[in-house]
C-alpha positions as CSV (number, residue, x, y, z in Angstrom):
1,M,0.6,-0.1,-0.3
2,L,1.5,3.6,-0.7
3,Y,1.0,6.7,1.5
4,A,0.0,10.3,1.0
5,N,3.7,12.0,1.7
6,L,3.3,14.2,4.9
7,Y,6.4,16.5,4.4
8,V,8.2,14.9,7.9
9,D,11.3,15.2,5.8
10,R,10.9,18.3,5.2
11,I,10.5,19.3,8.7
12,D,12.7,22.5,9.7
13,L,13.9,22.9,13.6
14,A,16.7,25.7,13.3
15,P,14.4,28.7,13.3
16,Y,12.5,27.4,16.8
17,L,16.4,27.4,18.3
18,S,17.5,30.2,20.2
19,A,21.3,31.0,21.3
20,A,20.2,30.6,24.6
21,D,19.9,27.0,23.8
22,C,22.5,26.5,21.8
23,R,24.4,27.0,24.4
24,G,22.4,25.6,27.4
25,A,23.0,22.3,24.6
26,G,26.5,22.8,24.7
27,V,26.2,23.4,20.4
28,T,27.4,26.7,18.4
29,D,24.1,27.5,16.4
30,G,20.1,26.0,15.6
31,A,21.8,24.0,12.8
32,Q,24.2,22.3,14.8
33,L,20.9,22.3,17.4
34,A,18.5,20.8,15.0
35,A,20.8,18.1,13.7
36,K,21.7,16.4,16.8
37,L,17.7,16.8,18.0
38,M,17.3,14.8,14.8
39,E,19.4,12.1,15.2
40,G,18.5,11.7,18.8
41,V,22.2,12.6,20.2
42,I,20.4,15.3,21.7
43,R,16.9,15.2,23.5
44,P,14.4,18.3,23.3
45,E,15.3,16.9,27.9
46,D,18.6,17.8,27.8
47,C,18.1,21.4,27.0
48,P,18.1,23.7,30.1
49,S,16.1,27.2,28.6
50,L,13.7,25.4,26.9
51,G,10.3,25.2,28.8
52,P,8.1,22.5,28.7
53,G,6.0,23.8,26.4
54,K,8.8,24.4,23.5
55,R,10.2,20.8,25.1
56,Y,6.6,18.8,24.0
57,A,6.6,21.0,20.8
58,L,9.5,20.1,19.7
59,S,8.9,16.1,21.0
60,L,6.1,16.0,18.6
61,A,8.0,17.5,15.7
62,L,10.4,15.2,17.1
63,R,8.2,12.3,16.9
64,A,6.1,12.9,13.6
65,A,6.5,9.9,11.7
66,E,4.4,8.7,14.9
67,I,2.0,11.1,15.2
68,L,1.0,11.7,12.1
69,P,-1.7,9.5,10.7
70,P,-0.7,7.6,8.0
71,I,-2.6,8.3,5.3
72,Q,-3.1,5.9,1.7
73,S,-2.7,7.4,-1.3
74,L,-5.4,7.3,-3.8
75,E,-5.4,8.5,-7.2
76,F,-8.6,10.5,-6.7
77,P,-9.5,13.2,-4.5
78,R,-11.7,12.6,-1.0
79,P,-13.8,15.8,-0.6
80,V,-15.9,16.6,2.7
81,P,-18.3,19.0,2.5
82,P,-16.1,22.4,3.6
83,D,-16.7,23.6,7.1
84,L,-15.5,25.4,9.9
85,F,-14.4,23.2,12.9
86,E,-14.3,24.8,16.2
87,I,-11.2,23.4,18.2
88,N,-11.1,23.6,22.1
89,D,-13.9,26.3,22.3
90,P,-12.1,29.4,20.4
91,G,-13.1,33.6,20.9
92,P,-12.3,35.7,18.9
93,E,-8.7,35.8,19.1
94,A,-8.2,32.2,18.5
95,P,-6.2,31.2,15.4
96,V,-7.5,30.8,12.3
97,L,-5.8,27.7,10.5
98,V,-6.6,27.5,7.1
99,T,-6.1,24.5,4.8
100,G,-8.5,22.9,1.7
101,N,-11.3,20.5,2.3
102,S,-9.8,16.6,1.6
103,E,-10.5,14.0,4.3
104,F,-7.2,13.3,4.5
105,T,-6.0,16.6,5.9
106,L,-8.7,16.7,7.9
107,T,-7.1,13.2,9.4
108,V,-3.9,14.8,9.6
109,L,-5.0,18.2,11.0
110,T,-7.4,17.4,13.6
111,G,-5.3,14.3,14.9
112,L,-2.4,16.8,15.0
113,L,-5.2,19.3,17.3
114,A,-6.4,16.9,19.6
115,L,-3.4,17.3,21.0
116,T,-3.5,20.8,22.3
117,V,-5.9,22.3,25.0
118,S,-5.5,25.6,22.7
119,P,-8.5,27.1,21.1
120,F,-8.8,27.4,17.0
121,F,-10.7,28.0,14.0
122,L,-9.5,25.4,11.1
123,L,-11.3,27.0,8.1
124,Q,-11.7,24.4,4.9
125,V,-11.9,26.1,1.0
126,D,-13.2,24.5,-1.4
127,T,-10.5,22.4,-2.8
128,R,-12.4,20.0,-4.6
129,G,-11.0,17.6,-2.2
130,D,-7.2,18.4,-3.3
131,T,-4.7,18.5,-0.5
132,A,-2.6,21.4,-0.3
133,D,-0.2,20.0,-2.4
134,M,-2.5,18.9,-4.7
135,A,-3.9,22.2,-4.2
136,M,-1.1,24.4,-6.0
137,I,-0.3,21.9,-8.6
138,Y,-3.8,22.2,-10.0
139,R,-5.1,25.5,-8.9
140,S,-7.9,24.6,-6.9
141,F,-7.1,26.8,-4.0
142,T,-7.8,30.0,-5.2
143,P,-8.3,33.2,-3.7
144,Q,-12.2,33.6,-4.9
145,R,-12.7,30.4,-2.5
146,L,-10.4,31.2,0.0
147,D,-13.0,34.8,0.1
148,Q,-16.3,32.2,-0.3
149,A,-15.0,30.4,2.6
150,L,-15.2,33.3,4.5
151,E,-18.0,35.1,4.0
152,A,-19.8,31.3,4.7
153,Q,-18.7,30.9,7.6
154,N,-19.0,34.5,8.7
155,L,-15.5,34.6,9.9
156,A,-14.7,38.1,10.1
157,D,-17.3,38.7,12.4
158,R,-16.6,35.9,14.8
159,V,-12.9,37.3,15.4
160,H,-11.2,40.6,16.9
161,H,-8.4,40.0,14.2
162,R,-7.2,39.5,10.2
163,Q,-4.8,36.8,9.6
164,L,-5.2,33.6,8.2
165,I,-2.1,30.3,8.2
166,I,-2.2,28.9,5.1
167,P,0.2,24.9,4.7
168,G,3.4,26.1,4.3
169,V,3.3,24.2,0.3
170,L,0.8,27.0,-0.4
171,A,3.4,30.1,0.5
172,P,4.2,31.2,-3.7
173,L,-0.1,32.1,-3.0
174,R,0.3,34.6,-0.6
175,E,0.6,37.9,-2.6
176,E,-2.4,36.7,-4.8
177,L,-4.2,35.6,-1.0
178,A,-3.2,39.2,0.2
179,G,-4.1,41.3,-2.9
180,Y,-7.8,39.8,-3.0
181,L,-8.2,39.4,0.6
182,T,-8.7,43.0,1.8
183,G,-7.9,43.6,5.0
184,W,-6.3,40.1,5.7
185,T,-3.2,39.4,6.5
186,I,-1.9,35.9,5.2
187,R,0.6,33.9,6.8
188,P,2.3,30.8,5.8
189,G,2.3,27.7,8.3
190,P,4.7,25.4,8.3
191,I,4.6,22.0,5.2
192,C,4.9,19.4,7.7
193,A,2.0,19.8,10.3
194,A,4.3,18.2,12.5
195,E,5.7,21.7,12.6
196,I,3.2,23.8,13.9
197,P,3.0,23.7,17.7
198,L,6.9,25.0,17.1
199,F,5.3,27.7,15.1
200,L,2.3,28.5,17.1
201,G,4.2,29.0,19.9
202,D,3.0,30.2,23.0
203,N,-0.8,29.9,20.6
204,W,-0.3,26.1,21.4
205,Q,-0.6,24.5,24.7
206,P,0.1,21.5,25.4
207,P,-2.8,19.3,27.4
208,P,-2.6,19.2,31.6
209,G,1.2,16.9,32.7
210,A,2.0,16.2,28.6
211,A,5.4,18.5,28.9
212,A,6.1,17.4,31.8
213,G,9.4,15.5,31.9
């Protein structure tokens, strides 16, 4: 059985590692510390400057192949009705994650979001069921479709901010999306979903006890 590419090999830990993290681990820079973490030479708990939340986020990224559900690679898209999911009772300041309406993408993201107590909105754009990478190829993620999703879910009245986080693989569309959606800021996230906790920083809080150790 073939499985979909979840881009675990595209995880980049270095941007999230500070100079203090490096000094505490006895290395010279973020790239070196990231390499040692990925190789298992250094563990997050060996870095004294890491707070519990960041340590937890790093552990998730390092265990990406374990925590992300395996998704079968199919020839045809698997669409679900585009919707707005409210994770952990989000309020008007909650981050808005944007993705397509692929059943597979939804499975991956909801599985990941089950590992936090932080509130989120998860907005699905009608990409005809294409995953984010396929939506980039087939141009099924468009400014018009994103605008339709925002209007359909009345999101402008539900959040006080105007920031949307799109999958990193869609980053080349950032200017096009921002130019069409007046007043909204488009922020590309990471390419691999398992990097999202690190990317979100303090906006990603682990369940009680999960970050211990």
